[in-house]
C-alpha positions in Angstrom: 57.6 -38.1 -27.2 58.4 -34.1 -27.2 60.2 -32.5 -30.5 63.2 -30.9 -29.7 64.4 -27.9 -32.0 67.8 -26.1 -32.4 68.3 -22.5 -31.2 68.8 -21.6 -34.9 66.3 -23.4 -35.9 63.6 -21.3 -33.8 65.6 -17.9 -34.8 65.0 -18.8 -38.0 61.2 -19.6 -37.4 60.6 -16.4 -35.3 62.0 -14.2 -38.1 60.0 -15.4 -40.3 57.5 -13.8 -38.6 59.0 -10.7 -37.0 61.0 -9.6 -40.2 59.6 -11.1 -43.2 56.3 -10.7 -42.0 54.6 -14.2 -42.5 51.2 -14.8 -40.4 51.6 -17.7 -37.4 49.8 -20.1 -39.2 52.0 -20.0 -42.7 55.1 -20.5 -40.7 53.9 -23.3 -38.2 52.3 -24.9 -41.7 55.5 -24.7 -43.5 57.7 -25.7 -40.9 54.8 -28.3 -39.3 55.3 -26.8 -35.8 52.5 -25.6 -33.6 51.4 -22.1 -33.2 51.8 -22.1 -29.4 55.4 -22.6 -29.6 56.3 -20.4 -32.5 54.5 -17.6 -30.3 56.5 -18.3 -27.6 59.3 -18.4 -29.6 58.5 -15.1 -31.3 58.0 -13.8 -27.8 61.3 -15.2 -26.7 63.7 -13.4 -29.3 61.9 -9.9 -28.7 62.9 -10.0 -25.1 66.5 -11.5 -25.8 66.5 -8.5 -27.9 65.9 -6.2 -25.2 68.8 -8.0 -23.3 66.6 -10.5 -21.2 66.1 -14.2 -21.1 63.2 -15.8 -19.2 64.3 -17.5 -16.2 64.5 -21.3 -17.3 65.1 -20.5 -20.8 67.7 -22.0 -22.7 68.5 -18.7 -25.0 67.4 -18.5 -28.9 69.8 -15.4 -29.5 73.3 -15.7 -29.9 74.0 -13.2 -27.7 71.9 -14.3 -25.2 73.8 -18.0 -25.6 76.9 -16.5 -24.7 75.7 -14.6 -22.0 74.6 -17.5 -20.5 77.7 -19.4 -21.3 79.8 -16.9 -19.7 77.2 -16.6 -16.5 78.1 -20.5 -16.5 81.5 -20.2 -16.5 81.3 -17.8 -13.6 78.6 -19.9 -11.8 81.5 -23.0 -11.9 84.7 -20.6 -10.7 82.7 -19.8 -7.1 
């Protein structure tokens, strides 16, 4: 079964690389996650901070999660 991680966990892991400067390999070892997933999360967080979430992806950052929630509400109203 594939593991599922919360947005908060993904953001924490990505922040360890982006803000704390920890190597991907160290973060992966300390959090017991794979490097491919972590690199994907880091890339997604960087994109979200520039204002876009990859198509089909569940947002990681709070701002993009709120945008996705509001867009869903608008779709319901149509």
